[in-house]
C-alpha positions, 0 to 999 in steps of 0.5 A: 512552514518553519514555525512550529505548531502551537496547541489551541490552549497556547493560543488562548493563553496568549494575549490577542491570540498571537503566538510566540514564534521563536523556534526552540533548538533541537533537543539532543535526544531527537537524532538518537531516538529517530535512529532507534525507531529506524533500527527497531523498525528495520529489525522487525520488518526484516525478521525472517524476510529470507523465508517469506513467500513471494506473491503468487502473481507478482513474484513469477513476473518479477523473475521474468523482468529480472531476466530480460531488459525487454520484459523489464521495459514492458512490465512483461509477465511471462518470458515470451512477452505474451502478456504484461501485468495488470498494473503499471510496473513501477514497484516491479522495475525496482524489484527486478533490478534488486533481483538482478543485482542480488539474485531472484531470492525472497529477501532481494525481491522484497528489499525495495519494499523494506527500504521504502518503508524505512525511508517513509519513517525518516521522511515522516520525521522531516515532514511533521518536524516543520509543523509540530517540531522536532518532538512531533516529528519523532512522535510521528515517525514512531507512530508510523513505524508502529502502524501494523499495516506498515509493517505488514506491507514492508515484507511483501511485493505490494506496491504501496510502501513505494507509493507512500515513500514517493508521496512523502518525498514529494510532501517534503519538496512541496513544503519547501515550495510553500516556505520559500516561494521558489518554483523549482521545489514545486516542479520537483514535486510534480516529478515525484507525483509522476513517478508515484503514478508509475507505482499505483497509477491514478491513486498518486494524483489524489495527493494534488488535492492537499497540495493544490489547497495547501499551496493556494491558501498558504503560498506567498506569491500572488494568486495568479502566480500561484495558479500558474505554478500549480498548473505547470506542476500539474502538467509535469505530473501528467507528463511524467505519469504518461511516459510509459503508458504513452510508450505502450500506447504508441507501440503496435499491439503486435510488437508488444505483450497483451495488456492484462487487465484489459479485454481490448488490449488497451493500456488506457482501459487497464490504467483508467478502466480496470484500475480506475473507474471500475473500482467505483462501479463505473462501467468502463472498457471491460467491466462487464467481461472482467467483473470486478465484484465486491470488495472484501469486507463490503458487508462490514458496514456503510461507508461512514463507518469505514474507519472503525471496520475490523479490517481497517481500525486494527491495522491503522487506527489504534491512535484514533483518539490522539489523531482526533486531538490533532485534527482539532489542532489543525482545524484551530491553526487553519482558523487562527493562524493563516501563516502556519495553515499549509501543514494543517491543510495538508494533513486534513485534505490528505486524510479526507480525500483518501478516506472518501476515495476508500470508503466510496470504492467497491474494490478497496483492499484493506492494504490500501489504507496504509495511505491513510497512515501518514496523515493519522500519524501526523495528526496523532503526533500533533495532538500529543504535542498539543496535549503535552503542552496543555498538560504543563499549564496550570489550568484545567487543560492539563487534564486533557492529556490523562483524559486522552490516555484514558480514552485511548486505552479504552479504545485499545481495550475494545479494539483488541477485544474484537479478537479474543483469540489473539493475544488474549492478554492484550485487552486487560493489559491496554486498559491496565497500562492506560490506568497506570499512566493516567494515575502517573500523569495525575501524581506528576501534576503535584511533582513536576520533575516526574512529568517526563516520566509520566509522559513516557509511561503514557506513550508506552501505554498508548503504543502497547496494542499497536506494537503487539500487533506490528511485532505479530508479522515476524512470525507471519509467513503464510501465503496469505501474508503475501497476497493480503498483507495484514498484522495480527489475526484474520478478520472478515475483511482481510479475508479476500476474494483472493482466498478463493483464487489461492485454492486454484493454485495447483499442488507443488507436487503436481507442477513438479510432475507436469514440469518433469513431463513437459521437459522430457517431451517438448521439442523446441516449441516456443511455449512449453505449455498453455495455462488458463490463469496467469498465477497458475502459469507463474507456478511454471515460470518459477520453475524455469518453463516458458508458459503461455498464460491464458485469461490473465489475472482474472482468468477472463482475459481473451488474449489468445483466441482459438484461431491463434491457438490453432496457428500456434499448434500448426506452427509447432510453437505449442504442444501441451495445454493445461485446463482446470479440472471440475474442482477448479472451474469457475473459481472464483469467477467464470473463466474466459470460456474458449480456451477450455472449449478448444482444448478437448477438440484440438488435443487429446488428454495425456495418460495419468494427467487427468485429475479433478484439479487439471487435465494435461492435453497433448496437441502434437499432430 
C-alpha cells in the first residue's frame, strides 16, 4: 500500500514490466500546498455563511433538538416530540450540538458540514498519497476541493458532507488494515461505516463493496482469515448501524415520536423502505401512500448517460478526461501489479457501485453525486501523475499529457457552453487557456527547465472552469441553495419537486400574523396550533411556538387521526388548526386527507384569517 503508483508508460519502459520500488522523499512544497488548498477552500466555503438560509425542514428540527436532550436522542422534529425526521439523525445530532454550544444561528448550524468538507480534503490527500505519491495526494485534495458540488454542500444542512468525511476516514483505516495485515484497523473501519449509517443509512453500506473486494484481493492473510475478518468487520458495521434504529424499534410507539417517512410508524419502514427500496421503485411499507414519484431530471436521458447529464457533469465532472486516464492506470495496475492492487480496486469499485446505484435509482437527488467526487478526484490525480511521468520521457508518450489537456479544454468549452447565461466568458476562456497550455507543454519538450512552468499552466487551465463554478457559491444565498444545493446556474435537473413544495411555504408576514394571534389567544394548550405539513409547521417552530405537525415531510403521513384530533380538542390540548387554502391543496402531491376534512366540521374559521393560501380554525368549545 505504501508503494506509489506507476504509470502504464513506466511499466512498459521497465525490463520485464518490473517497477522501481523506492519511495521518493516527500517534496518540501507538499505540506504548504495542502495547507493553501485547505485555507482557500475554507474561505470560499465559509464566505457569507452567517447569512445563509437554513433548510426549511431540517432547520426547525435542529432547533428542536438543540433545545431538548430528549428531542436530540429521538431526532424529534417538534418540541412536543410528536414526530421524528424522515431520516436517521446523525448529521442533525452534530448540528444540534453545535447550535447548543454557539447558539441557533446559521453559521453554527452549518459548521459541522463545513468542517466535514475541509476534513475530507485532508483525508483525500492522505488516502491518495498511498497510491499516487504525495504529489498525487495534493492533486487529489485540490481536485476534490475545486469540485462545485463539494463547495455547495459545505454550506448546507444536507447530510452528505459528513457521510463523505466518515467514508474517507474509514478508507484510511482500511488502507492500514490491508498494508499491515492487522485486524484492529479493519474493525475500526467497520465502526466508522456504522457511524456513516447514522448519517445516510444504507448508502453508507455501499462502501463495503470496494472495501471487501480490495481486501480479499490484496490483503496478505490467508483466504480463510480474510473472509473471517471481513465478516467480523461487517457484523460490527451492522451492530453500530442499528444502535439508534434498535432503540427506536424497541420503544413502544406510545413512548416515542411517530416515525416520519413511514405510514405504519415503523423505523424499519422509514430506513429501509422510504429511504431504501422505495428509491428504486420497489414497493415497500408505505410506498403506495407516500408516492415517491420520479426523480428530478429523470427525463434527462437513459441511465448510461447519467454522468453527462446537465445536473451531474457541471457539479462533479469537469475532470472526466483525467479521471479516464486514471481509470486506465488503475486497470493496468490491477492487471500487472497485484502488490499495489488494493487502491486500484478501491477507486474503480467506489466509482462503479455509486454510479450504478444513482443511475438506477428513481429518486437520486443531484447532490447525492458528491459521493462520486472522491473516486473521480483520486482517479484524476492518478491520471495527472501518470501523464506527467509519461510527458517527461523521450518517446511518443510525452504527447499524451498535451492531448489530455486539449481534450479537457474541449470538454470544459462544451460543458460551459450548455449554460450560456452564466459566466459568458467561460467557454472561450476554457478553450483558450487549454490551447495556451498545450503550446507551453509542446515548447517545454525542447526546454526541459520550463516543464514545471508548463505543468502549472496546464493545471490552471484544467481547473479554470470548475473553480469558476465553485466560486459561484459565494453569492448564492437563495432558499433553493439550502434545499437543492448546486453551484452555478440552475439546470433542469437541479430544479426539483421540492421547488413545488417551497411554493407551499407561507409568506413570513402571514406566519407572523398567525403567530401573534395564537399567542394572544392561547390558554395553556399543549399544542399552539396544528399544521398539515411539517416544513410549514417548522415556520412556527422557528418563531417559538409548539405546533402539531400533521402529515410529516410529505404531508401524507397519517400520524394523527380524526379520533386523536377530537381527543386533543376535548382535553383542551389543541385549539387552533391551520389548513391549506385552495391555492396550496395538493401541492406538490396529494395530502393526507382526513385532517383537512375534519377541521371545517369540528372547528370554526377565525375571522380575518381565511385566504387562498390558508384558513385558520378555532376549535374552542
